[in-house]
Phi, psi and omega in degrees: 000134175261135176249115184245126177271125175275103194301132174080355184242006177055045179233145175238130178251129177254127184240131178222129176251120183279167182299330181276000177103346181293132178256133182246134175236126178233127174239100180290140174227093186296332181276001179266143178273338186254175176224136180232122182237132177234137180237113194235140171248145178278069181208120182220191184298338180288334193267078182247353177235113186200168175265114182295159176301126180088359180247174181238347183241153180292136173241159177244128178253161183297144175300141180092002186289328179296317177294319178299316180297321176304314179300315187285344179293342179278351179282129181243143179300328180287345183086358181292149178270111183301316181298323179293323179297317177296318181299319178297332179273005174084018178228166175254152178227159180196183176203157178207153180233135174234195185297324189236008179202158169233130188235133176245141190210161165220156186224115180150157188256343184283149178050047187302312184298316180296319181290323179294318177295321179297317179301311181295320186289313186288330178285336182259013178229080182289145177216096181245131174232163178300325182291311184287336175291315179297320180298321183292331181302320181292324179294316181288327174302319178295323178294321177296318180298326182296328180278347184290344181263358182262109184296327179293317179296315181297319178297318180295314181300317180294321178300315180297322176299323183275334181285318184264143181266311183228341181293137181296355174300341179285350183257138179298140179302324181284344183082190176246169178300322181295313182292321180298319182288346179269355182288135179243166176302320181295322177300316182296316179293324177300313180292318181299311183293336180275320191248346184260023173286144179307330180292344179251015185229164176210150180245133178236128177235122178235142178131200186277078181228159171268118187295323181294316180292322180299312180295323179296319179300315182293317179301313181298321179295314185286332180292342179277352187245153178248136179228149174293165175298135185283132172237119183302128181301138177260115182258148177291139175261136183253129177276079184279123178287160178280344176286156180266160181284318183214127188281318185229146179204151180225138178234144175248133180218172178278076178228170180255324181246128179301151178243138178246131171235121185233128182235138176251135186246122184242150177277095185296318181297321178296316180298316180298319182289313184288321185269343183061039175242153174276171184301318183299318180293316179298316179300320181294319178293321178294323178295319177297316179301311181298321180292317180294322184280317191232005181289178186297333182258011184282150176295324181300314182297320178297319181295312183289335174290317179296325179278001179061030173279340174211153179246001183222171175291162176255142176257148175227151176215159181236133182229139181224143167250192178297328188244342191236144174238132178246140168245119186242130178244141179223143178187171176265146177197133175285346176224078187297325180295316180295320179294318178301316180296324178293321178296316180299327177287321184292324183293341177272000179264108184263018182279081176238124185273163183300319183300315180297318178299313183296324178297315179293322178298317179296325177296322179292323178295317178298320178295323178297318178295320178298317179304321182292341180264349186250118187294334180283312178297322180295316178298316181293329178293315178297318179300313180299318178299317183293325179285319186277321185236342181087005177210154183279134180278090183284342180258033186301314181296317178298321180292325175295319181293335180285343179301136183218160187297319183297315179291326177301313180294324177299317182294307187291331177283349177266353181283132178259106185271010183281340179264097183216164174217150176220149181234131175250128173259112184255156172297147177297140179286136181282000000 
């Protein structure tokens, strides 16, 4: 067992790697009343081209299969309802799928040992039949329909399609109705056997738990099961260009105010090589930049509001693949083209003073401290670290404190804002 001190935050992380490859992370929080457990596989919507377990050549599976598999893991041969079992034990359970992971979880402190065993058991006991697979297709079709009325979601999905040329990030994690309907029971077992091996998974428990007993419960559970020798999944690498597929696009929907989604595409590998920074550091500097430029307290936002180019705040997000970094901005505007042009002008303005930078840096440090007190945020931080780098960032507070104005300016002046795409969602013409 490894005992890791998370520096400056008064936290201890206990790490244990079992013989079957499963890695366990426990962060006890005695002052917390709850317990939050996540069981995650490194398999998400992005991973549709890979060499299956026992094969030698790359196969392509339908888009949306990771999300479909997440749904089907709740099916039990006994016919029991997994969610009801957790509910009877006094906790809630759920699952979610993103581009690079699928996560199963429960939240609650009662019957901890029973719930932890239940989490491990249902995720490690797949039960797919032609009948239950066909039934699930209709459920997911309804889920796809639910997002069709959200203009922000539709704008974002279209932007991703236009930003990426060949990388599967351009495809929705949920897939399309066509791809979902092509999924077979055999496809699900292929993905499960390739990606749901304990060696490709990790368990994180945060909250009021005894770390020794938690690890003991997991060990006892896993020793009762047999697994094949782990072979790390081989995923296809995509030579994604930094140029975008389509620069401009327009969608019409039943809305009253147009929505703008604007994305900038950066060559992450070039930035890492030239600046000698890792992805996490670059992302933090880009996040500070986006907040200073377009956040709720920015001068730019105040100006465009006064000019009535927008009536609401703007949201920003950062997305990364192995090679590409995206900065995405979203907002409402009665004149989306004019707002887009103002943003393009603003990104070339590097006049950011030291004081403003330091204020945002202190805000990020405060957020880091808050994360350390919240069992959910803490769990998600460890999970994010494991997906992005494969190890927990124990020096996170120290790394935030190392951020400085000179390196910040180096990063933002190295960003090439010429590779962008934007999507406008307009009201339907009468």
